[in-house]
SEVEX-189120 format. One record per residue (C-alpha): residue number from 0; residue in one letter; x negated, y negated, z negated. Coordinates in steps of 0.02 Angstrom, whole numbers, m for minus. Layout:
<rs>
[r NUM, 'a', [X, Y, Z]]
...
</rs>
This chain:
<rs>
[r 0, 'x', [10, 6, m7]]
[r 1, 'x', [m146, m117, m22]]
[r 2, 'x', [m187, m130, 162]]
[r 3, 'x', [m4, m196, 190]]
[r 4, 'x', [m33, m318, 55]]
[r 5, 'x', [m172, m385, 138]]
[r 6, 'x', [m102, m380, 309]]
[r 7, 'x', [43, m488, 245]]
[r 8, 'x', [m78, m608, 159]]
[r 9, 'x', [m188, m634, 325]]
[r 10, 'x', [m34, m646, 430]]
[r 11, 'x', [39, m789, 308]]
[r 12, 'x', [m133, m880, 307]]
[r 13, 'x', [m157, m866, 492]]
[r 14, 'x', [14, m947, 512]]
[r 15, 'x', [m22, m1075, 370]]
[r 16, 'x', [m190, m1123, 465]]
[r 17, 'x', [m94, m1150, 631]]
[r 18, 'x', [34, m1259, 549]]
[r 19, 'x', [m67, m1346, 433]]
[r 20, 'x', [m237, m1363, 494]]
[r 21, 'x', [m387, m1392, 385]]
[r 22, 'x', [m457, m1569, 414]]
[r 23, 'x', [m641, m1586, 444]]
[r 24, 'x', [m669, m1714, 286]]
[r 25, 'x', [m852, m1757, 322]]
[r 26, 'x', [m801, m1935, 271]]
[r 27, 'x', [m824, m1889, 94]]
[r 28, 'x', [m983, m1848, 11]]
[r 29, 'x', [m1059, m1820, m158]]
[r 30, 'x', [m1216, m1917, m200]]
[r 31, 'x', [m1251, m1859, m376]]
[r 32, 'x', [m1193, m1723, m498]]
[r 33, 'x', [m1244, m1734, m679]]
[r 34, 'x', [m1189, m1602, m814]]
[r 35, 'x', [m1231, m1630, m988]]
[r 36, 'x', [m1187, m1490, m1125]]
[r 37, 'x', [m1184, m1497, m1302]]
[r 38, 'x', [m1181, m1333, m1409]]
[r 39, 'x', [m1056, m1376, m1559]]
[r 40, 'x', [m1066, m1200, m1655]]
[r 41, 'x', [m1068, m1032, m1581]]
[r 42, 'x', [m907, m1027, m1515]]
[r 43, 'x', [m882, m1205, m1441]]
[r 44, 'x', [m993, m1301, m1304]]
[r 45, 'x', [m941, m1485, m1250]]
[r 46, 'x', [m990, m1501, m1065]]
[r 47, 'x', [m966, m1672, m984]]
[r 48, 'x', [m998, m1676, m785]]
[r 49, 'x', [m1010, m1840, m694]]
[r 50, 'x', [m991, m1831, m501]]
[r 51, 'x', [m1047, m1995, m388]]
[r 52, 'x', [m957, m1992, m216]]
[r 53, 'x', [m943, m2090, m73]]
[r 54, 'x', [m788, m2112, 37]]
[r 55, 'x', [m780, m2193, 195]]
[r 56, 'x', [m603, m2235, 263]]
[r 57, 'x', [m543, m2286, 435]]
[r 58, 'x', [m446, m2446, 449]]
[r 59, 'x', [m271, m2427, 418]]
[r 60, 'x', [m281, m2269, 307]]
[r 61, 'x', [m206, m2266, 144]]
[r 62, 'x', [m257, m2199, m19]]
[r 63, 'x', [m186, m2060, m108]]
</rs>
């Protein structure tokens, strides 16, 4: 039965990509990523991730 489930999923993904194709989003670029970790005790770790990005929009594009 798993082959049928995989077949159904792949067929659905194919139809999804035809109806709503993935946009080539090369206008957004990650410049820097910094991760800070602090271990509070044996079971708790605090983690902060800072991501610097640049996004170039064409004239007339709305922000989300």
